[in-house]
N, C-alpha and C positions, 0 to 999 in steps of 0.2 A: 514549195519555195526552196530555192537553194540557199546554202549558207552565205554565199557572196551577196545575194540579193537582200537577205536579212541584215547583214552587216552594213551594207550600203544604205538601207532604209533607216537603221538606228543612227548611223552617222549623219544622215540628212536631217532627222528629227533633232538630234543634239545640236547641230549647227544652227538650225532654225531657232531653237530655244535660246541659245547663246546670243544670237543676233537680236532677238527680242529683248533680252535682259540688257544688253549693251545699249540698245535704243532707248529703253525706258529709264536707264540710269541717268540719262542726261535730258530727259524730257518728261514732263513739262518743267521748265526752269523755275526754281524757287528762289526768291529773294527775301531775306529777313526784313529788310526795310525798303521803302519805295525808292525809285530812281531819284537821283539828285538830292539825297538827304544824307545826313551824318548823325552820329550818336555822341552825346555827351553823357558821361557817367560820373556821378558824384558818389564816391565810395571811400569810406574811411572808418577806422576804428580808433577811438580816442577815449582815454580815461580822464575824467575831470578831477579837480581837487576834492579833497575830503570835505564833507559838509561841516564838520566841527574840528577845531584844533585839538591837539593832544593836551591833556591836563596832567599836572603832577599830583599824585596821590599823597594824602596826608599820612603821617606815621601811624595814626589810629586805623586808617583804612588798610594800610599794609599789614598791620598786626592781625587784622581779622581774616586775612587771606591765608590759604595754605602756603607753606614755604616754597613750593615749586611754582607758585603763581604770583610771587611778590615782585612784580615789575613796577618801577617807580612811575612810569608813564602809562596813562590809559588813553589809547587812541581809538576812537570809533572807526569802524570800517566803511560805513556808508558813504558813497560818493554822490555828488549832485548830478543833476541832468545836464546834458550838453544841448544848448540851443543853437540851431544853425538856420541860416537863410541863404538862398541862392537866387540871384537875379539873372535873367537872360534878356538882353536887349531892353533894359530899363523896367522890366516887369518881374515881380517876385513870383517864381514858378514853384518854389519849394520852401516851406517854413515848417520846422519841427522842433519839438523839445524831446530829445532822445534820452530815455531813462538808462541808468547803468544796468549792466547785465549781472547775472549771478544770483544765487539764493540770498546772499547777504547784501546785495546791491553794491558790491565793491568792485565789480568788473568794468571793463570799458563799454562805452556806448558805441553802437554800430549804425552806420547809415549806408544805404545803397539805393540810388535812384537813377533811372535811365531816362534820358530825354532824346527823342528823335526830332531833329531840327533840319531846316532846309540848308543845303550847302551854301557856303559863302561867308561873308564877314559877320561876326557877332561880338557884342560887348557882354562880358560875363563879370559878375561880382559875387564874392562869397564872404559871408560874415559868420563868426562863431563866438559864442560866449561859454566858457567852461568854469566860471567862478559863480558864487552865490548871488552876485548883484543882479538887478532886474533891468537896468538900463545900460545901453552901450554894448560894445563888443570888444573882446580881447584880441581877436585875430580878424583882419580885414584884408582882402586882396581883390583887385580889379584888373582885368586884362581884356585886350581886344585880340580876337583870334580869327583866322580865316580857315574854314573847314572845307576840304575837298569832298566831293561826292564819295560816299562809303567810308568816310574817315571815322575814327574812333578816338575821341578825346577823353582822357581820364583825369578827374580832379581828386586828388588825395590830400590827406593832412599828415604832416610829419612834424614831430616834436623836435627832431634833429634840425630840420630846416626852419623851425620856429614859425610855421604857418602852412598855408595851402601850397600844394605843388601841382602844376599842370603838366601833364605828359601827353 
């Protein structure tokens, strides 16, 4: 076999492999969600209020402490749970009591839920309670949205905006 024939054969095999890779890179088509659907994501990080108020130490308590630890206020670190509800088209699809994160329970609570919904108009309502009370909600937001096919709607919570943010 001559050198030219061997080079032509190697080139032919290389081109055939590259064509096969190019064909398989686009076939079969993969879709993360079904056709004519959209995604709603409820995703936020929020720290609730502390479970107990700070209290002023008495002079006797301060005298018992080492000099470097004599702070007049004693503030417990533990935070309460964040209670959240999410309604989609009049039905509650997510309800959770989210505990605080961290070893001491003083970090923010985190929520992440993904909902695949049909494209089109939807009524959404979010409610959250971050105080120790057991009834009612501190933050409430309702909205009507129209989602296109393959749309991605994110619901966040912002203390700067003082409530839920829809993006």
